[in-house]
Structures are given as C-alpha cells and as structure tokens.
N, C-alpha and C positions, 0 to 999 in steps of 0.2 A: 804842654797843655796848661801847666800851672802858671806860665808866664802871663796868662790873662787875668790873674788875680793879684791885685796890688798888695794884699796882706793875707798872710796865712798864720793862724794861731796854733800854738802848741800849749796845751793845758798841762799844768804840773800836778793838779790834785790827784788824779788817778794813777799817774805814772812816776811821780816824784821827780828826781832831777835828771836821770840819765837819758830818758826818752826826749824830753824837751831840748836838752843840749844837742842831741843827735838831730832833732828836727831843725834846729837853727842851722846846723851844718849842711842841710840838704834843701834849704830854701825858706823855711818859716822865718818870719821877721817879727813875731810878737809872742812872748810868753804870757799867756793869759791866766788869770786866776785870782781869787780873792786872797788878800793878804790879811793875816790875823786869824783869830779863832772864830770865824763866822761861817765855816763850811759845814753847817748842820745837816745839809741835805743827805750826806753820805750815811751818817748814823741813823737818820730818820728813815732811810731806805733799807735799813737792815744790814748795813755793812759793819765792819769791825767797830769795836767800841771807841777806838781812838779816831779822832778826826784829823785830816791832813791840815797842818798848820805851817805857814812860812811867813817870816817877817821880811821887811825890805832888805835888810842886810843879807839874809840868806839868798834872796832872789838875785841881788846884785852879784853875790859871790858865785852863784850858779851860772849866771850869764857871762861873767868875766872868765870863769874857768873854761868856758867853751870858746874863748877867744873873741868875745864881743863886748861892746860898751853898752851898758844899760842906759836907756832913755825913758823917762816917764812921759806918757802921752795921754791925750784926752780921747774922748769917744770918736773923734774924727781923725785920729792918728797924727794930730799936731803935737809937737814937743811941748811939754809944760815948762815954762820958764822957771828956773830955780836959781836961788842965790848960791846954794852949795851944790857940789856934785853929789850924785848918789854914791854913798859910801859903802864900803865893805865892812 
C-alpha cells in the first residue's frame, strides 16, 4: 500500500531519535522537523517546559547512525546543492 506514496515523513519532535530511525528502516525517506529552537507549539500546547531542539549536526548524526546518508532537500524533494557535505 505504501508503494503508492513517493515520500513518507518521520517527524522527530515528538519521538526524538529512535522512532524516526526505525521509520527510515521500514520505508520512510524523509525526517521532517524544524531545526533549532523554534518548536514553540509544544510548550504553547501545554507540553513539558522543555522544547524539542535539534541542530543540523544532531540530525545528520541520527540519520547516519541509522545507516543512511543525509541530503538536504527543498519543498519539492529536490536535493539542495551544497558546496560542503552535511557534516556530523
């Protein structure tokens, strides 16, 4: 059934790192989520006082530890050209 979807996202904000890594292993091809300290919606909704925060290095580390190579993409899933590789 999921073969009909070209892209499946796994969000890290609510599940941190283990669940998105697992999702990559079973067919997700996009770890989605805001990078940086801009996830105010969780605390505004009455969640814990701490907001989920992840920077580019942490996200790359999470993706690589799952056995995949991180690629930055635009809204249309086209790779964003970079001079440098996404670093850990």
